[in-house]
C-alpha positions in Angstrom: -97.2 23.0 -175.0 -95.1 20.0 -176.2 -91.5 21.1 -177.0 -91.0 18.0 -179.2 -93.4 19.2 -181.9 -92.0 21.6 -184.4 -95.4 23.3 -185.1 -95.5 24.5 -181.5 -92.4 26.6 -182.0 -92.2 29.8 -184.1 -89.5 32.5 -184.4 -90.2 35.0 -181.6 -91.3 32.3 -179.1 -89.8 32.5 -175.6 -88.3 29.1 -174.7 -85.9 27.3 -172.3 -83.3 25.3 -174.2 -80.5 23.0 -173.1 -77.1 23.8 -174.7 -74.9 20.9 -175.9 -72.4 21.7 -173.1 -75.2 21.6 -170.5 -76.8 18.3 -171.5 -75.3 16.3 -168.6 -76.2 18.9 -166.0 -79.6 19.8 -167.5 -79.0 23.6 -167.0 -81.6 25.5 -169.0 -81.0 28.7 -171.0 -83.9 31.1 -171.6 -84.2 33.0 -174.9 -86.2 34.0 -177.9 -86.2 31.7 -181.0 -84.6 33.2 -184.1 -84.3 30.1 -186.3 -85.7 26.5 -186.2 -82.9 24.1 -187.1 -84.8 20.8 -186.9 -86.6 19.8 -190.2 -88.5 16.8 -188.8 -92.1 17.6 -187.6 -91.3 15.8 -184.2 -88.0 15.1 -182.5 -87.8 13.0 -179.3 -85.1 15.1 -177.6 -86.7 18.5 -178.5 -86.6 20.7 -181.5 -83.2 22.3 -182.2 -83.3 26.1 -182.4 -80.9 29.1 -182.6 -81.8 31.9 -180.2 -81.6 35.6 -181.0 -78.2 35.8 -179.1 -76.8 33.0 -181.4 -76.8 30.1 -178.9 -78.0 26.7 -180.3 -79.8 24.0 -178.3 -82.8 21.8 -178.0 -86.1 23.2 -176.6 -87.1 21.7 -173.3 -89.9 24.2 -172.3 -92.1 26.7 -174.2 -92.8 29.6 -171.9 -96.3 31.0 -172.3 -96.5 34.7 -172.9 
């Protein structure tokens, strides 16, 4: 699924995000979506989300369950 389309991401979705501090290195952080922070239907760099553990970043991969 495309991580740049807001409709593909729902609370409870397992995703890999890139945190602001990891943007240069590209290190991904896995977690479950709590809140969707991007209002636009599509965002070129990925939809910004808050994970259940409170970390905020842009979705790079949606992990199928």
